[in-house]
C-alpha positions as CSV (number, residue, x, y, z in Angstrom):
1,X,164.5,-40.3,219.7
2,X,162.8,-42.9,217.4
3,X,160.1,-41.8,215.1
4,X,157.2,-44.0,214.5
5,X,156.3,-44.9,210.9
6,X,152.7,-43.8,210.2
7,X,150.4,-46.7,209.7
8,X,148.8,-46.9,206.2
9,X,145.1,-46.4,206.3
10,X,142.7,-48.3,204.0
11,X,140.8,-46.1,201.7
12,X,137.0,-46.5,201.8
13,X,135.3,-45.8,198.5
14,X,131.5,-44.9,198.4
15,X,129.7,-46.8,195.9
16,X,126.7,-45.8,193.8
17,X,124.5,-47.8,191.5
18,X,124.6,-51.6,191.1
19,X,122.4,-54.3,192.6
20,X,121.1,-53.4,196.0
21,X,118.2,-54.8,198.0
22,X,115.1,-52.8,197.4
23,X,116.6,-50.9,194.5
24,X,114.7,-50.1,191.4
25,X,111.0,-49.4,190.6
26,X,108.8,-51.4,192.9
27,X,106.4,-54.0,191.4
28,X,102.7,-53.5,191.7
29,X,102.2,-56.9,193.5
30,X,104.3,-58.9,196.0
31,X,106.8,-59.8,193.3
32,X,107.5,-58.5,189.8
33,X,106.0,-60.6,187.1
34,X,107.7,-58.7,184.3
35,X,111.2,-57.2,184.2
36,X,111.4,-53.6,185.0
37,X,114.5,-53.1,182.9
38,X,114.4,-50.6,180.0
39,X,112.5,-52.0,177.2
40,X,114.4,-52.6,173.9
41,X,114.0,-50.4,170.8
42,X,111.2,-51.4,168.5
43,X,110.8,-51.5,164.7
44,X,107.5,-50.2,163.2
45,X,107.8,-53.2,160.8
46,X,107.4,-55.8,163.6
47,X,104.0,-56.5,165.2
48,X,103.9,-57.2,168.9
49,X,102.2,-59.8,171.2
50,X,101.2,-58.0,174.4
51,X,100.0,-59.6,177.6
52,X,98.2,-57.9,180.4
53,X,97.5,-59.8,183.6
54,X,94.8,-58.8,186.2
55,X,95.2,-58.3,189.9
56,X,94.0,-61.1,192.2
57,X,90.4,-61.0,193.2
58,X,89.0,-59.5,190.0
59,X,85.9,-61.5,188.6
60,X,86.3,-62.9,185.2
61,X,86.4,-60.6,182.3
62,X,84.6,-63.2,180.1
63,X,81.3,-62.5,181.8
64,X,78.8,-60.8,179.5
65,X,78.7,-57.6,181.5
66,X,82.4,-57.1,181.9
67,X,83.3,-58.2,178.4
68,X,81.0,-55.7,176.8
69,X,82.8,-52.9,178.8
70,X,86.3,-54.3,178.0
71,X,85.6,-54.7,174.3
72,X,84.2,-51.2,174.1
73,X,87.3,-49.8,175.9
74,X,89.6,-51.7,173.6
75,X,87.8,-50.3,170.6
76,X,88.0,-46.7,171.8
77,X,91.7,-47.0,172.1
78,X,92.4,-49.1,169.1
79,X,94.4,-46.6,167.1
80,X,96.1,-43.7,168.9
81,X,99.6,-42.3,169.4
82,X,101.1,-44.3,166.5
83,X,99.7,-47.5,168.2
84,X,97.2,-49.9,166.5
85,X,95.3,-52.8,168.1
86,X,94.9,-55.4,165.5
87,X,93.6,-58.3,167.5
88,X,92.7,-59.3,171.0
89,X,91.6,-62.2,173.2
90,X,89.9,-61.5,176.5
91,X,90.4,-64.4,179.1
92,X,89.2,-64.6,182.7
93,X,92.2,-62.9,184.3
94,X,94.4,-61.7,181.4
95,X,94.3,-60.1,177.9
96,X,96.2,-61.0,174.8
97,X,96.8,-58.3,172.2
98,X,98.4,-58.3,168.7
99,X,99.4,-54.7,168.1
100,X,101.5,-52.4,165.8
101,X,103.5,-49.5,167.2
102,X,105.6,-46.9,165.5
103,X,108.3,-47.1,168.3
104,X,108.8,-47.9,171.9
105,X,107.1,-44.7,173.1
106,X,104.0,-45.3,170.9
107,X,103.7,-48.8,172.3
108,X,104.0,-47.5,175.9
109,X,101.4,-44.8,175.4
110,X,99.1,-47.1,173.4
111,X,99.0,-49.9,176.0
112,X,98.8,-47.3,178.8
113,X,95.8,-45.7,177.2
114,X,94.1,-49.1,176.7
115,X,94.8,-50.1,180.4
116,X,93.3,-46.9,181.7
117,X,90.2,-47.3,179.6
118,X,89.8,-51.0,180.5
119,X,90.3,-50.2,184.2
120,X,87.7,-47.6,184.2
121,X,85.2,-49.7,182.4
122,X,85.7,-52.8,184.6
123,X,86.0,-50.7,187.9
124,X,82.9,-48.7,187.0
125,X,80.8,-51.8,186.4
126,X,82.0,-53.5,189.6
127,X,81.9,-50.3,191.6
128,X,85.4,-51.0,192.9
129,X,88.5,-48.9,193.2
130,X,92.2,-49.6,193.0
131,X,94.5,-51.0,190.3
132,X,93.1,-53.6,187.9
133,X,96.3,-55.0,186.4
134,X,98.9,-56.9,188.4
135,X,102.1,-55.5,186.9
136,X,103.6,-54.1,183.8
137,X,102.5,-55.5,180.4
138,X,104.7,-58.0,178.7
139,X,105.5,-57.4,175.0
140,X,107.3,-59.6,172.5
141,X,108.2,-58.4,169.0
142,X,107.2,-60.7,166.1
143,X,109.8,-60.4,163.5
144,X,109.2,-63.3,161.1
145,X,106.1,-64.7,159.2
146,X,106.4,-67.8,161.5
147,X,106.4,-65.8,164.7
148,X,103.3,-63.8,163.6
149,X,101.4,-66.7,162.4
150,X,102.0,-68.6,165.8
151,X,101.1,-65.5,167.8
152,X,97.8,-65.1,165.8
153,X,96.9,-68.7,166.4
154,X,97.8,-68.5,170.0
155,X,95.7,-65.3,170.7
156,X,92.7,-66.0,168.5
157,X,92.4,-69.7,169.7
158,X,93.5,-68.9,173.3
159,X,90.1,-70.0,174.7
160,X,90.6,-73.4,173.4
161,X,93.8,-73.6,175.2
162,X,91.9,-72.8,178.4
163,X,89.0,-75.1,177.5
164,X,86.6,-72.3,177.2
165,X,85.4,-72.9,173.6
166,X,84.6,-76.5,173.1
167,X,82.0,-76.2,170.2
168,X,83.7,-77.2,167.0
169,X,83.6,-74.7,164.1
170,X,82.7,-71.7,166.3
171,X,85.0,-68.8,166.9
172,X,85.6,-67.4,170.5
173,X,83.1,-64.6,170.8
174,X,85.4,-63.0,173.5
175,X,88.1,-62.4,170.9
176,X,88.4,-60.5,167.6
177,X,88.3,-63.7,165.6
178,X,85.1,-62.6,163.8
179,X,87.4,-60.0,162.1
180,X,90.2,-62.3,161.2
181,X,90.2,-63.4,157.5
182,X,92.9,-66.1,157.6
183,X,91.2,-69.3,158.9
184,X,91.7,-72.4,156.8
185,X,88.1,-73.4,156.4
186,X,85.6,-71.5,154.1
187,X,84.0,-68.4,155.6
188,X,80.6,-70.0,155.6
189,X,81.9,-72.7,157.9
190,X,83.4,-70.3,160.4
191,X,80.4,-70.2,162.8
192,X,79.6,-67.3,165.1
193,X,81.0,-64.5,162.8
194,X,77.6,-63.1,161.8
195,X,76.3,-63.0,165.4
196,X,79.5,-61.4,166.7
197,X,79.6,-58.7,164.2
198,X,75.9,-58.0,164.5
199,X,76.2,-57.7,168.2
200,X,79.1,-55.2,167.7
201,X,77.2,-53.2,165.1
202,X,74.3,-52.8,167.6
203,X,76.6,-51.6,170.3
204,X,78.9,-49.2,168.5
205,X,79.2,-46.8,165.6
206,X,82.8,-48.1,164.9
207,X,83.3,-50.4,162.0
208,X,85.1,-53.0,164.1
209,X,86.6,-53.2,167.6
210,X,90.1,-53.6,166.1
211,X,92.1,-51.6,163.5
212,X,93.2,-52.9,160.1
213,X,96.9,-53.9,160.1
214,X,99.5,-51.9,158.2
215,X,102.6,-54.0,158.6
216,X,103.5,-56.4,155.8
217,X,103.8,-59.3,158.3
218,X,100.2,-58.9,159.6
219,X,98.8,-58.2,156.2
220,X,100.5,-60.7,154.0
221,X,103.6,-62.3,155.7
222,X,101.8,-64.6,158.1
223,X,100.0,-66.4,155.2
224,X,103.3,-67.8,154.1
225,X,103.1,-70.2,156.9
226,X,99.7,-71.4,155.9
227,X,96.4,-70.9,157.3
228,X,95.3,-72.6,160.6
229,X,91.9,-74.0,161.6
230,X,89.9,-72.5,164.3
231,X,89.5,-75.9,166.1
232,X,93.2,-76.2,166.8
233,X,94.5,-75.9,170.3
234,X,97.5,-73.8,170.6
235,X,100.6,-74.9,172.8
236,X,102.5,-72.8,175.2
237,X,103.5,-69.3,174.1
238,X,107.0,-69.2,172.4
């Protein structure tokens, strides 16, 4: 009697992890604008350029009614959890921030706190509900005097990039430029500072809507690249 040789069966291995359709944390919109991968570790010595983009359909944050609320929200959360907001620029559908953070957790908690405060202020004034920001914030570490100088120029002069501040010699009142000491021209020729500071003092008991920097790069280092003029138009963000 002949015996049949048993056929060898292919082993089936179950797989876990790896790229799969629909895997990972879902974006807030139709597609993710910012990577949802784990953020890299941060150094407390490196300032950060943070960008927050609004969801579609939200009116311009530069309108007087909304800007007052946004500025107040930023000011209330300017220094918490090891996070410091040093400068900001409010554009129609996004915010640019220059910040310092003790570590990645401090950055996350600080930006989350600011986002919640801004959302409450804007939604309250518009009598709307729902999310205000389109997706996660984008943060870039600024590790050199050149990078910090460029980021300050880009943030504080961002309105000129969007052609929203065409009058020569005037700061953008929708930014923290009134509290920036590093413009090239003499202080008496930086117009709009007195008015912006007076408006702020009339609206708040805080000294300024932003915190004073503590990192060497934001206090001293950026000056090594030379001062910039407030009439310059910054190029694309690096």
